[in-house]
KEPA-503324 format. One record per residue: x, y, z negated of N, C-alpha, C, CB in turn; residue in one letter. Coordinates in steps of 0.02 Angstrom, whole numbers, plus 50000, padded with zeros to 5 digits. Glycine has a CB too. Layout:
residues N
XYZXYZXYZXYZA
...
END
This chain:
residues 99
542095526545196541625531945186541975537745151541015529645146M
541705543545160541975549445126541635550245058541885555845169K
541995553545013541725554844946541045558344950542205558944905L
540965562744998540335566545003539735562045014540385571645060R
539845555845037539295551245046539025548444980539515545445091D
539435548644928539235545644864539285550344804539645539444851I
539535556544816539645561044760539585568344782540325559844728A
539495572644733539515579844745540025582744697538815583144736H
540175589144704540705592044663540535599244644541365591744700S
540875601444593540845608344569541555610444555540385609044504R
541685616844559542355619244546542345625644504542725620344611T
542885626744470542975632744431543705634644430542695631944360G
543855640244399544555642444396544675646444333544745646544459D
545295646544314545525650844259546265652244273545425647444187K
546405658444288547095660144305547315656544368547565658444248G
547855652844364548145649144420547945641744418548905649744420N
547425640144380547205633244371546515632344402547185631344297T
546455627044443545805625344473545545619044440545875624244550S
544895618744432544555613244399544015610644446544255615544330N
544055604144464543555601244508543225595344473543865599044576I
542565595544470542185589944444541895586044503541615592244396S
541955579444500541695575044551541155570744517542265570544583L
540535571144541539965567944508539615563344558539475573244479I
539545557044540539215552244585538465553544586539355544944563V
538155552144643537425552544649537095546644613537215552744723Y
537425540844617537155534644589537695531444545536925529744645D
537525529844483538015527144436538365520844461537675525644370M
538065517244508538375511144534539035512644570537895507544582K
539135518944589539745520944625540285523844579539575526044678N
540145524344515540635527344470541285523344467540335527944400Y
541235516744460541845512744457542255513244521541665505344444D
541925514044578542275514844641542685521244642541785514844700L
542375526844623542765533044625543295533144570542305539144617I
543145529944513543635529744459544275526144482543345526244396K
544185520844521544755517044546545105520544604544535510044567E
544715523544648544985526244710545255533344705544465526044763A
544985537344660545175544444657545585545744594544535548944658V
546225544544600546685545544544546975552544546547265540344547T
547265554644491547595561144489548145561544541547875562544418A
548515556144549549065556044597548805556844669549455549444592E
548255553444683547975553844751547705560844765547415548644760R
547405564044715547145570844723547725575644735546745573044661V
548275574844699548855579144709549135578344780549415577544657K
549185572244804549425571044871548945573944922549525563444884V
548295573044910547775575544956547835583144967547075573844928W
547965586744913548005594044919548695596444940547815597244854F
549185592144939549855593844964550145600044932549825594845038G
550355604744973550685610844949550225615744913551015614345006D
549575614544917549105619144883549185618744808548375617444903I
549305612644783549375611644710550115610144696548915605844684V
550465614944667551175613844653551295611444582551565620144666S
550795611544540550865609244472550565602344462550535614044424G
550465600644400550195594144380549445593744393550345592744306E
549205587644407548485586344411548315581444355548285583444482V
547825583244314547615579144258546885577044270547695582844189V
546745570644262546065568144271545745566444204546055561944317R
545125568544195544735566844136544125562844160544525573244096Y
543975557444124543405553144142542805554744098543605545744136E
542225555144129541595556444094541095551044115541325563644108L
541185544944091540775539344114540025540144098541015533044085P
539855543444045539145544144026538745548044077539095547543958A
539085552344115538735556244167538985554544237538815563744154I
539415549344243539655547244308540095552344343539085545544353G
540555555344304540955560744332541695559944316540715567444307A
542095562844359542815563644348542945571144352543255559544401L
543385573444309543575580544309544325581044321543365584044242N
544515584944371545215585944387545425593044372545345584244462F
545945593744331546225600244316546885600644354546325601344238V
546925605544399547505606244443547865612644427547285606044518M
548475611944401548875617644380549275620344439549345615744323Y
549385626844438549755630344492549435628844560550495628144492E
548785630244564548405628344623548085634344659547875623544605A
548155640244632547795645944662548255651644683547285648444613L
548855649944702549315655044728549485660544680549025658044789G
549505658944616549675663844565549085666244524550005669744597G
548485664544546547885666644510547495671844548548065669244442G
546885672944526546415677244563546695684344573545755677644525V
547005687144523547235694044529547895694644566547305697144460T
548225688944581548875689144613548905685744681549385686144569R
548415681544696548435677444756548285681444819547935671844750S
548615679544873548485682344939548055677544980549135683844976L
547835672044949547435667044984546735669845001547365660644942A
546435667245054545765669345072545255667045020545575666545141L
545365661244990544915658544940545265658844872544705651144957D
545295664744843545685665744783545405662044722545725673044767I
544765660344723544465656544668544525649044678543735658544659H
544705646844737544775639744751544115636044759545165636544698G
543575639544774542915636344780542895631344837542375641644791K
543275632444889543265627744946543645621244930543575631045007S
544035621144876544405615044860543925609244844544865616344800L
543355610644814542885605244799542625602044864542305607744756S
542475606144914542255603444978542815599445012542025609045025S
543415601845006543985598345035544075591445002544625602445028A
543985591044937544055584644902543525579644926544005585644825L
542925582044943542395577644965542535574545034541745581344968L
543045576845069543245573845133543715567745123543595579045176D
543925566545061544355560845046543985554345061544585561044972L
544315549645096544015543245112544155538245056544295540545180V
543615534945035543665529744983543455523045011543235531544921V
END
C-alpha cells in the first residue's frame, strides 16, 4: 500500500530546507510508518532533489514523523529555478512511497 492510504502530510520551507510532516490517520499505523519510513529511505526516494542530509524526528503522541531535508529546494525560494520553489509538492510525492 502507499503511504497516502494510511497517512497525510504537510510541508514547509525555510531557505534551502524543506520540512515534511507525515501524520497517520489511525494510531494503529504509527509503528508501521516508523519502521518503514526512515530518513535514509526518504533521502533515496527523493534522489537528486535532496542533496543534503535528511533528519527524522518522531512525534509518537500525535502519530507523526517529521523530516527535515537540507539542500532540497534548489538554493532556496529566492534563488531556485524550480517550478515548485517552496517544495509543496514534495509532501504529495512522499505519499506515493510504498510501505
